[in-house]
N, C-alpha and C positions, 0 to 999 in steps of 0.2 A: 460446444462447450463442456468442458471437463466439470464433472459433477463436484460440488465444494460443499463439504457438512454445514450445516447450519447451527448456529448457536443459537441456543434458547433460554430465554432471560437472562440474557446477558453473558453465557458460557455454554461450552459444549456439555453436553450430556455428561454428568458421571466425573468432570473435572474441575480443579481448581480454577476459579477464574482468571486472574491476573497473569501469573507466567503464561499459561496456556495461552490466551488470548494474544498475549504479547507475540508468542512464538509463532502463533498460528499467522497474526498479521503479518510477521516479519518473512515466513516461509512464501505467504502469497505475493508480497511483496517483490521479496528476491527473483519469484518465478515470472514476474512481468504482469499479474494479474492487474486489470485496471481497479482504479482506488474506486469505481461505483460499484463492481463487482465484489471486494473486499467489505466494504460498508456494507452491502445487502447481505454477505455470508455471516458477516460478524454481530449483524442485527440491528445495525446502527441507523438511527432515522434518515439521515444522509451521509454522502460522503466527508462534510464539512467536519461532522464529528469524528470520524475516523481521523481526517488529516488532523485535528486540533489534540484528540487524545495519543494518537500514535506519530505525531510529529519526527520524535527521535527516531521511530524506527523507518519510516519513509525519506528520512532527510539524505541518505545516503542515494537513494534513487533519484531523488530531485537533484542531487550535484552531479549525476550522472546524467539526466537530462540535459541542464544547463551546459556542461560540457560537449555533450554531442552539438547541441545547438551551435554553439560557439564554434567549434570545429567546421562545421557545416557552412556556417556563415563566412568563415576565414578562406574555406577552401572555395566559395564562390567570389570571394573577391572582395566582399562585402564590408571588411575591415581593415584598416590600415597595421 
């Protein structure tokens, strides 16, 4: 597993909280890092917090996942 810097008290040490956290979560999400790992690295209690707070950041990944599933489902003849 790749080392992911840990947030302390809700932010990376020596940085501004909000813009840095959004960028941090965005980069990890775009790289395909699992939501549970992102939540842990961001110092969230659980992935539900990450999903709620960063819904706008991970929305594109969720849409991509839905498209992939739809394409696979259609390719297998499961949809008309």
